[in-house]
Structure formats: C-alpha cells, structure tokens
N, C-alpha and C positions, 0 to 999 in steps of 0.2 A: 505493500500502501504507501508507504514512503515514495519510495523509487518511481512510482509512478503519480506521484503526486496527487494519489487522496487522502493525506493530512496535513491538512491547513494548517504551518503553524513559521514561526520567522527566519529567516537564513541561519542566524546565529544558533539555532536551537537544531536545523540538521543539518549545521556543521557538528554540533552536540553529537547527536545521534548514527555519525558516519564515525566519527571518536569514539566512540561506545563499541562501532561493530569491530574496527580495526583489533582493538582490547580483547575484544571477546575472540578473536578469531586469533590473531598473533598476541597477545598477551603485551610485556611492555613494549616500547616501541624501543627498535633497532634497526639499525642503516642496513641491515640482512634479511628482517623481515619482507615478505614478498607481500609485492604489495597490488592491491585488486582496481580495477582499471574506473576510473574516478566516476562513471555511469555506475560501476556498480555499488557506489558509497552515497552519492549523493544525485536528488533527480538533474535528469538530463535541462529539462523546460525550464526552472529556474535560473540557470547557463544563456538560453538562449532570449531568457527575458531580459538581458540584460543589452542584447543588442540591440541596435538604432535599427529599425522599422524601415522598411525598403519604402524607397518614393514612387508614388503610382502616380504616373501621370495623367493628367484631364483624358478621357477618352472623344479623339474627334469627330466631333457631326457633322463634319460638310462628309460628303460621297465623294466629289471630287479630291477632297484632300489627300481621305482614306487610300483613294487610289495613288496617287502619285506616292503617301508614304508606301504603300506598298511596293509600288516600283521602285521605291529607292531602298528597302528593304530589302531585296534584291540586290544589290553592287556594293558599292563603296559603303552606302552611308550604313547599309544594315554591319557590316565589316568593320564598322567604328566599333556598332553598336555591341559585337558579341566582344569587339574587346573590352568595351565598359565594361559590360556586368562580368565577365571572366574576371578583372583587375575589381570590380567591388565586391564577387565571392572571396575572391580572395584575400581581400584586406577584412572580411568579416570570417574569415577563417583564422585569419591568423588573431581577432579579434579575440573570437572561442576560444584558442588556445591560451592566451593571456590567463583569462578569467578561469579557465580550468588550474590554470597554476595557480594563480593567488587563492582558489576556492582551498585545494588539496595542500597549500603551505600551511592554511589555515585550520586547516585538519590534522593535518600532522603537530602543531601544537597543542590542538586541545588533545589532541592523544598522548603527546608528553604528558602533560598534566596528570594521568591517569595509570601512573606508573607505580604497579604494588595492589594492583584492584586486577580481583581476581577473575575467572571466565563467569560464574555464573550474576555477581553482582554485579558485572559489565551488561547482559542477560538484563536482571532486573529491571538493573536503573532505565538499559536501553527502554523497555516494554512500559516502566513508569510513564515517564516523558509523553509518549505517545498515548498512553491511557489521558493523557491531561486533556484530549479533544474531546467534546462529548460525542460524536458520534464513532470511538473508539466501539468496535466489534460489528458497527452496522457492514453490511453488502453494499457499497458504491453502483450504484448505475447509470452513465451516461444518456440523457433523456434532453429530449424539446419538449416544453411544455407548448403545448397548440393552442387547447383553447379551453375555456372555462364555464358552465353551465350553472349559474344558480338554479335551485329547488325553492318552487312555491311554500308556503308551511303549509298547504293541503297534498303535500307530497309531490304536485304537479310541475314540470321541467320546462325553463324559459330555451330561449336559441342558442343556440352554441356562440361565445364572442370573444374572440382573442381574448390572451390573457397574457399576463405578466406583472412578478410578485415583486417588492418594495420589501428590502432586509428585516425582520420584523416590526416593522407598521401596523398599525392599527387600520390603516384604507388602506389598499393596495388598487393603484390604479390597473385596471384591464384594457388595452388597445392595442399595445403595444408590438403583437406579433411573437411566434414562437422567440421562446429564450432559450439555454441551454442551460441546464441544472443536474445537479445530484443527487438520483431517487437514494434516497438511504434505508433501508430494510433491517430492521432491526427484532433484538425479542420483545422490547417492547413498544415498540409505535414505527412508523412509516415518516420519515421525513426528507426535507424538501430544502438545497445546499445551493448557494451561487456557488459556483466551480474556486476552490481555490479560501472560500473564507469560513472561518470555523465555528460561526452561531447560525443555524437552521436559519432558514424564511419560513417557516413556517414545518409544523411536528401533528401527524396524526396518532392515535391510542388508536387500540384494534377494534376497543369499543365504539370507537366513531365513523369505523368502515363500515359501509350497506353493503357493498359486494364490491367486484374488481372481474378485468378479463378484459378479449383481445374483441379488438372488432376486425382487424386483420393480421396478417404476418407481420407486422412494422407502428400497428397503431394498438396501445393498450391504453385502458378505461376505468377509473380508480371512484367510488362514488362514497363520499364522506359526507354524512350528516347535511350540509347546506349546498352544497355544490358537488359538479361533478367535473373530473381532470381526465384531458386529455393530452396523452402523448404521443410523442413518434422518437421509436429505439427499436435497434436492429435483437435487441435481449427480450420482447415479448416472453418467450417461457421460459426464459430463469425468472424472470420475475416475479410472473403465473405462481412457479411452483415452489418459490422458495416465500412467498406468501401464505400457501397454505399449508408448509409443514410449520411454520411459527404461529399459526389463527391455532394449526391441529392439536400443538403441542400443548398452544394454549385453552383446550377444550372449546374453545368459542366456535360458534354455528353462525351461518349465514344468511339474511334472509331469501327468500328466492327473489331477486329482483331481474330479470331476463335485460339483458346488452341491448341498445336501439343499435341501430346502424350511425356511427358518426357522420355527420353533413360537414361538406367546408362551412367555416365561420366567416359570419361578415366582415367587410377592412376594419370596420371601426365602431362599436359601440361599447366608449364608457359606462364601467360601475365599480362596484367598490367589492374584494374580493375582501371576506372576514377572516380574517386570525384566532388562530385561539394554539396554545402549549398542551396538550394533554389535558385540560382540567378532566374532573374526575366521572368517569363514565358508570353509565349504569351494567348490570351483568346482560352478556349475550343471551337472545331467546334459543330454546332450544330448537331447531330448525333445520333443514335439510343440512348438509356437513358441506362444508365450503371450501367454493372449487371456481373455474376458468367460467363465465358466462360467456356466449357465442352469440352475436346476433343472425 
C-alpha cells in the first residue's frame, strides 16, 4: 500500500518508513549492506510529482493553420521539435535522478539513526506508523464517482445528477462531473477518499447501506439511506465480493431492492449532497442474504 501511494502521509514519514524497512531487511547501516532500488522503498509518484508539469500548447483552431503545421512537422520544423522534446526528456530524467539521489540520502541518514533496533522492533514501528492513517486495514479501489441520485422521504428516486464531493463539508455541491476517488472498504464501514488525502470525504457504516450491485461490467451502484451513488470502475466484481464478505461476517442482511438501470446524468443540476460519518444505525432486519443486484 505504501509504495502504491495508498497511505497518504508526509514525505518525512515516507522516508522514515523506508529507513525502517532497510533496518528490518539489513539490520544496522553498513556501506557493505545490499541496497534495494529506491522504488522498492519509496513511492515513485512522489518523486514524479516534484517535476515541472509539461507545457501544453493551445490547440490550433484554424483548419488552414493546422494543415500548415502538419506539413511543417514533417520537415525541418518537425525535426527541431523532436530534438527539443528529446532534450526536455533528458533534462527531466536528470532532474528525476537528482531527486532520487537526494531522497535516498535522506533515507540513509534516517537509517543510521536506527542503529541497535532489532528487526521485530523495526517492523512494529513500521506498522505503527502506517496504522496512524484512519483508513488502515481498508482495501482501496480507484473509482470515478459519476453521479448521485437523492432519495425522497417516501423512498422515491429523483433523476441522476453529476456529482462531486468536497472534503468533510456539511454541504457538498453536485454538478462538477465525474471525480476520481478512492473507495475504501473496511470491516466496519465504506469510505470515500480524495486520492492522497488522509481524511475521508464521507463514510458509511454498513447499517446505512441498503443495497449495492453492478449495472454493467464497469458501473457499480451503492445505495445509502438518502442517496444512490454511481461509480465507474474496472473492479466491479472485486468490490461486490468484498462487500458481500464483510456484510456476511457481521451477520447483516440486505433489503431486496433491485437495481435500476443507470441513465446518463444531465449536464448540470446543482443540489446538496449530505454528509455523515457513521452515526449509530439500527440493526439490520432479517431479510434475504446480501448480494449484488443486477438491473
């Protein structure tokens, strides 16, 4: 999880985790100790994030200008552009090597401070640091929150609306289109995280989940008390199976609410997306077993 970037924390803590890993692997620092590659100790995406973003040229609107640009690209001008790109890529690779060397030096300095720490202690310290993240123990999935459909008091459903969440805000605007999130499935709750953020945007205890299932091979729907959430993901089956496992282990039962086919949300329709971090929920009613419902 750490190397894949699924433990949001500071670079200082990531360097400490890397040093603890070296201590557990090699014991005390030694110039003769084998050094793993940096990407085996430290999340690569953190280094790449330090690099300057590439400049993007505005698209050429005029058809004639695009045609002339295409002709030039095949001649001397194209060769000059290719040379510029090669030089830029070389500079970025050099910058990445510098950042990597600097990070490895910082990790080694922290490793030296761990002299005398045994392997069990290093492993325990490593786990203790990772456990500081509230989402520790959850399985994280990359999803796109595509739409939200609020529910009426009488159980009626309103049209789908494009949705976006704001971190831990009592009022979450809807209308910004699909948003990349982490869907965290744990033993006690399902949580939504903005990638890289330690605190969840929202969290749902299993007592608040009324149904879930796949609309198709890449669309997953989660129904929670006052709303339906529609996600796009390539891991629909894995999410459904894990939810089944956790709900079955708690002895919960799911009301038989068949999934309706997902429809494309309108371009924009602002509303309010309620928040709630796992309030006390009533017991599950004894209904048919938990499972995925298909449209």
